[in-house]
N, C-alpha and C positions, 0 to 999 in steps of 0.2 A: 427497461430495467437494466439491461446490460450497458447502456450508454452511461448510466450513473456509476457503474462499477469502473468503467474506463476513465471517467472523469475523476473519480476518487484516486485511481492509480496515478493519473497525471498530477493531481494535487500533491500526493505523497512524493512524487519525483521532484516537484518544484520546491517543496519544503526541504527535501534532502539536499538539493542544490544550494539553497539558501544557507543551510547549516554548514555545508562544506565550504562555501565562500566565507562565511563568518569565521570558520576555523583557520582558513588560510590568512585572512586579514589579521586576526588576533594572534596568530602564530602560537596557538594553544592547542595541544593535542587532545585535551580533555573535552573540547567542543565536539569531537567525533563520537563520543558516547551517545548523546541524544540522536545523532544521525543513525547509529546502529539500531537503537531502539525503534525509531520511526520506520526503518526499513523492515525490521522484523514484524512490527505490527501491520505494516502494509502488506507484506507477503502473507501473513496469517489471515488477514481479512480477505485478500483475493482468493486464497485457497479455500477458505470456508464458503465464500460466495459461489465459487465454481461448484463445490460439492452440493450446495443448496440448490443451485439451478439444475444440476444433473438429476438429483432425486425428485425435484419438483416436476421436471419434464417427464420422468418415468411415471409419476403418479397421475399426471394429466392425461398421458397417452392411454393408460389402462382405465377403461370406464367401469 
């Protein structure tokens, strides 16, 4: 399950790189707004997943 979380983080990084490249090519600073949104969603998802795994491991360890 952790491999899927890492894969999702890599996918978010690739999307952010694509949005950044598009902003550079278009010479348009407003293209950076979606990049900011994607980074915030990716960070929030990673933090939530880490908390989920932390509490899940505690519940599994206590019989």
